[in-house]
N, C-alpha and C positions, 0 to 999 in steps of 0.2 A: 596119184591114183585119179583124181580129177581130169587131169590133163588126159587121160585114156579113157575114162568112162564118162565125161562131163557129168551130166546130172541123172544119168541113168537109175541111181538108186531112188530115184522120185517114182519109178513105177511101181512100186509097193502101193502108192495112192491110187493108180489105175487100177492094181489087181483089187483094191479095198473096194474103189466105187464100183467096177463090175460086180463083184460079190454081193454088195448090198443090192443092186440093183437087180439081179438075176434073182436072188432070195425073195426079194419084195413082189417082185413080177410073179415068181412063181406060186406065192402065197395067195395074192391077188385073185389071181388065174384058177386057182385050184377052191377058192371059198367067195366068190361071187360069180353071180351068172352077169351077162354082158348088160352093161346098163344100169344094173342093180346103184342105186345110191344109199349110201349110208352118211349121215349128217354127223360132220362131228363140231363143227361151228356154225349155229344156225345163221344162214342167211350169208355164209362167205368161204366157209371150206367143207368140203365132202370127199367121202371117199368113193369110187366109181370102177367100173371096168368097162374098158374101150380099146379097140383094137385100130391101129392107125397102119393103113397098108400105103401110105404115102411119106411123105417128109413133114418137116415142122409145120404146125397148123395144117395137117392131112394134104400139103401140097401135092398134087399128081394122086392122089389117093383112088380115084375112080378110072382110072387106066386099067389098059388089059391084064397088067402084070409084069410087062417090061421094066417098070420102074423099081420093083423089088431088086433087080439085080442091078441095075442103073445105080441106084443109090448104095447097094452093097460095095459095087467098084469103086465109087465115089471114098466110101468111109474106108476102105483097105488103103487106097492111095493117101489118104489123109494122115492115117493111122502109121503108116509108115514114113509119111515126113515128118512127123510129130516125134517118133523115135529118134530119128537122125538129128531132129532139131535137138532133143533133149540130150543126146549125145555130144553134141557140139556147144553146150552150154558152159560157160565160165564159171569159177568158184562162187562169184559174187553174185549169180543170178538165179537165185533159190525163189525169188517171186516168180519169175518166168518160169520155171521149172515147174512148181506148183500147178500154175495156170496150164501148161501144156498136159500134165500127167492127169488133172480133171477132165481136160476136153478127150484127151486117148481113151481116159475111163469111159467116158460116157458113148464115146463114138464105137468104142468094141462092144458097150452092153446091147446098145442098140441094134448094132450091125448081125449080133449073135439071133437076135429074136428075129429080123430082117429075113435071115438066112435058113434058119430052123424051123421058124413057125410061119413064114411068109409075111408076119405083120408083126409090128412093135405093142407089145404091151405097156397101154396108160394107166393110171389109177388115181391120181392126185387132181382135184376139181378144186379150183378156186372162182369164187362166184359173185354175185352181188343181188342177194335176195333169188327171186327167179326171173330178174332183168336183163343178167349180163352174165353171160358164161365164159372164161378163158378156158382155150382146148384144152381137154385131159392131158396130162403129162407124166412122167416118171422121174426116178432118181438119175437116170442117166442122163436125160434132157437139163434137170436142175444142175447136173455137176459141168455138162457142155457149157450152160447160161451163164455158172459162176465163173469157169475159167477163160471164156471169152469176153467176159466183164473185166476179169484180172490183167488180159492182154491189152485190152484197150486202154486201162489204166496205167500200165505199165509204157504204154507210148507215149503218155503225158507226164512220166515222172521226173523226166529231165536228168535221168544218170547217164546223160551221154559224156564219153571221156574227153576231159579237157584236152585242149591243143595248147600245151605249155611251150610248143616253140613260138608259135602267134602271140600268146601272152606275155611271153618274155622280149621278145622283138618290139613290141609296143611298150612297154616298161622302162626298156633302154633309150628310147628316143626322147 
């Protein structure tokens, strides 16, 4: 079964990310006014409502609107690549499957916002007192970040297949 479908069964995680992301965005959009802030942990963490028309850290947010479709096309292409990658994974590549599923779920969650709303809804605000603010983000952004960190860690895990032929040749000398 794994040979035929790879790790596509991990798409349930992508669906879970999309659902949590969309439910939370809808709730904040319905219950907050733009830039309202509710302090959860003083001087550190707040809820807010922000709209991002650009990409990460509001990259290209002030452009005329072309960026909406540009980022949508990129998200679609990346999503297609991630699904194919998931399908091609082997049985022992569960860590990688989880990472890809998280990135895929986050990408689709933000893609929906971008296409349907014209902006991405953000609501998590991390800050230090009133001196430093990290740009507002959402569950999709968090899933993408965790998945990307997992992908990076996977590169350094050292699960490279051993070349038994070379090892054996060295031992016979």
